[in-house]
C-alpha positions in Angstrom: 154.0 25.1 113.4 153.8 28.6 115.0 153.9 28.8 118.8 150.6 30.6 118.7 149.2 27.1 117.1 151.1 25.4 120.0 149.5 27.4 122.4 146.1 26.9 121.0 146.8 23.0 121.1 148.0 23.0 124.7 144.6 24.9 125.6 142.7 22.3 124.0 144.6 19.9 125.9 143.6 21.3 129.1 140.0 21.3 128.4 138.3 18.2 130.0 135.5 16.2 128.3 131.7 16.9 128.9 131.5 14.0 131.5 134.3 15.2 133.4 133.6 17.3 136.5 136.8 19.2 136.5 136.7 22.9 135.5 139.2 23.7 132.5 141.9 25.5 134.1 143.5 27.0 131.1 147.0 27.3 129.3 149.3 28.1 132.2 147.8 25.1 134.3 148.8 22.8 131.4 152.3 24.1 131.1 152.6 24.0 135.0 151.1 20.3 135.0 153.1 19.1 132.4 156.5 20.4 133.6 155.5 18.7 137.0 154.9 15.4 135.4 158.0 15.3 133.1 160.1 16.0 136.2 158.6 13.1 138.1 158.8 10.8 135.0 162.7 11.7 134.7 163.3 11.3 138.5 165.4 8.3 138.8 164.7 8.5 142.5 160.8 8.1 142.0 159.4 4.5 142.1 158.6 2.6 138.8 154.7 3.1 139.6 155.0 6.9 140.1 157.1 7.4 136.8 154.7 4.9 135.0 151.6 7.0 136.5 153.2 10.6 135.5 153.7 9.0 131.8 150.1 8.2 131.7 148.7 11.4 133.0 150.8 13.4 130.3 149.2 11.1 127.7 145.8 12.0 128.9 146.4 15.5 129.7 147.4 16.2 125.9 144.7 13.7 124.4 142.8 16.7 123.0 146.1 17.6 120.9 145.5 14.1 119.1 141.8 14.6 118.6 142.9 17.9 116.8 145.3 16.4 114.8 142.7 13.6 113.7 140.3 15.9 112.4 142.6 17.1 109.6 142.4 13.5 108.3 138.4 13.0 108.7 136.5 11.8 105.5 139.5 9.7 104.1 138.0 6.3 104.8 139.2 5.6 108.1 137.0 6.0 111.5 137.8 9.0 113.6 138.3 6.7 116.4 140.9 4.6 114.7 142.7 7.8 113.8 142.7 9.0 117.3 144.0 5.6 118.5 147.0 5.7 116.0 147.6 9.5 117.0 147.9 8.5 120.3 150.8 6.0 119.7 152.5 9.1 118.2 151.6 11.1 121.4 153.3 8.3 123.6 156.4 8.3 121.4 156.6 12.2 121.9 156.3 11.8 125.7 158.9 9.2 125.9 161.1 11.5 123.6 160.6 14.7 124.8 163.3 16.7 126.5 162.4 19.8 128.6 165.5 21.5 128.3 164.9 21.8 124.8 163.2 25.1 125.2 159.9 24.3 123.1 156.5 23.6 124.2 155.6 20.1 124.2 152.7 20.6 122.1 154.8 22.1 119.4 157.2 19.2 119.8 154.5 16.4 119.9 152.3 17.6 116.9 154.7 16.5 114.0 155.2 13.1 115.8 151.2 12.6 115.9 150.7 13.7 112.4 153.6 11.5 111.3 152.0 8.5 112.8 148.7 9.1 111.2 150.2 9.5 107.9 152.1 6.5 108.2 149.0 4.4 109.1 147.2 5.8 105.8 150.3 4.8 103.9 150.8 1.2 105.4 147.1 0.9 105.2 147.1 1.2 101.5 149.2 -2.1 101.1 147.2 -5.6 101.2 150.3 -7.2 101.6 153.4 -5.7 103.4 155.8 -4.9 100.4 159.5 -4.0 101.0 160.1 -0.3 101.0 162.5 -0.8 98.1 159.7 -2.0 96.1 157.2 0.5 97.0 159.8 3.3 96.0 160.6 1.3 92.7 156.8 1.3 91.9 156.5 4.9 92.1 159.5 5.4 89.6 158.1 2.9 87.4 154.5 4.8 87.7 156.5 8.2 86.9 158.9 6.7 84.0 155.6 4.8 82.3 153.8 8.3 82.0 156.6 10.0 80.5 157.6 7.2 78.1 153.9 6.9 77.2 153.7 10.5 76.0 157.0 10.3 74.4 156.4 7.0 72.4 152.9 7.2 71.9 152.4 3.7 73.5 153.1 1.8 76.7 156.9 1.2 77.2 158.3 -2.0 77.5 160.1 -3.3 80.8 163.3 -3.0 79.0 162.7 0.6 78.0 161.4 1.5 81.6 164.6 -0.4 83.1 166.8 1.6 81.0 165.4 4.9 82.0 165.3 4.2 85.5 168.5 2.5 85.4 168.0 -0.9 87.0 167.6 -4.7 85.5 164.4 -6.1 83.4 164.1 -8.4 86.4 163.5 -5.5 88.9 161.2 -3.9 86.8 158.8 -7.3 86.6 159.3 -7.4 90.5 158.3 -3.7 90.9 155.1 -4.1 88.6 154.2 -7.6 90.3 154.4 -5.7 93.8 151.7 -3.2 92.6 149.2 -6.0 92.7 149.6 -5.8 96.8 148.4 -2.0 96.5 145.0 -1.5 97.8 142.6 -3.7 99.2 138.7 -4.6 98.4 136.1 -5.4 101.0 135.5 -9.1 101.1 131.8 -8.5 100.4 132.3 -5.8 97.7 131.0 -6.4 94.3 130.7 -4.4 91.2 127.0 -4.4 91.5 126.8 -6.1 88.0 124.5 -9.1 87.7 126.9 -10.5 84.9 130.1 -9.7 86.8 132.2 -11.8 89.1 130.8 -12.7 92.7 132.2 -10.9 95.6 135.3 -12.5 97.0 133.4 -13.5 100.3 131.1 -15.7 98.2 134.3 -17.6 97.0 136.0 -18.2 100.4 135.9 -22.0 101.3 135.8 -23.1 97.4 138.2 -25.8 96.5 141.2 -24.2 94.7 142.2 -26.5 91.7 145.7 -25.3 91.6 146.2 -26.4 95.2 147.6 -29.6 94.4 150.6 -27.8 92.3 151.8 -25.8 95.6 153.9 -28.4 96.7 155.4 -28.8 93.2 156.2 -25.0 92.9 157.7 -24.6 96.2 160.1 -27.7 95.6 161.1 -26.1 92.2 161.9 -22.8 93.7 165.4 -23.5 95.1 166.2 -25.6 91.7 165.5 -22.5 89.7 168.0 -20.6 91.9 170.7 -23.0 90.8 170.1 -22.2 87.2 172.2 -19.9 85.0 170.9 -16.1 84.2 170.3 -17.2 80.5 168.3 -20.5 81.2 166.3 -18.2 84.2 165.4 -15.7 81.6 164.4 -18.3 78.9 162.0 -20.0 81.4 160.6 -16.6 82.1 160.1 -15.6 78.7 158.5 -18.8 77.6 156.4 -19.9 80.9 155.5 -16.6 82.2 155.4 -14.2 79.3 154.1 -17.0 76.9 156.4 -15.9 74.1 157.2 -18.8 71.4 160.7 -19.9 70.7 161.3 -18.0 67.9 160.2 -14.5 69.8 162.7 -15.8 72.8 165.2 -16.3 70.0 164.9 -12.8 68.9 164.7 -11.5 72.1 168.0 -12.9 73.5 169.9 -13.0 70.1 170.5 -16.7 69.3 168.9 -19.2 67.0 165.3 -20.7 67.6 166.9 -24.4 67.4 169.5 -23.1 70.2 166.5 -22.0 72.3 164.7 -25.2 71.9 168.0 -27.2 73.0 168.3 -25.1 76.0 164.6 -25.4 77.2 164.7 -29.1 76.6 168.0 -29.3 78.6 167.0 -27.3 81.3 163.5 -28.6 81.7 165.3 -32.2 81.9 167.9 -31.0 84.5 164.8 -29.7 86.6 162.7 -32.7 86.1 165.8 -34.9 87.3 166.6 -32.9 90.3 162.7 -32.8 91.4 162.6 -36.5 91.0 165.8 -37.1 93.2 164.2 -34.8 95.8 
């Protein structure tokens, strides 16, 4: 950002709101007042109350900078007041981190921090469930590789093909695809305005979930699955999560259908025994 832009923002920070009785005093006043407040805020001999007051005054002095930055993100689905609130968090961080001997205007230093905080708000707001950044990045890689492979192959790529291009395991690809279901939220009372469509989510809240009785079983079996070998876990995944037949599984892992049957029987018996013992 240019120095002229920083000066403009600093001038904006000097303008009090319409309901204030203070007459705007201009850029030089803002600079002088900011330098005075930063000096007081860094003065270790000043009391905690005075230093905290100087910090608050600095934030209020530059609130219009936050409003200026927030206007860039209007009409993107978030209320302007919420953007200002988020941007103010960035302003507070900038106030705490700013060093007066850097030789730059505070507004020039603070603007990227404020904008970054607002952008982070939009990025985090898009996820219905907090997903580790590793999976967020993997999801983007999967999206890019899927488009390229679909164009090259003339069909949707398989998880194995995606894993080969990205350089990770098939299990990681499946985890990345699953994480995409957590992206983007819908309003609880939103519907598709179709009489034949499903009811709004809000209308289903409070309805008894028929599968709730299986939650305890699923949670109990998770640690038992971790104790299985990689081949046994893969066979269970293909059979019960991908609904593949024993013949298809046999072709996938390179063994006979009879051997798959024996492994399935042995693994399920082992899990059942361990679960009953628990």
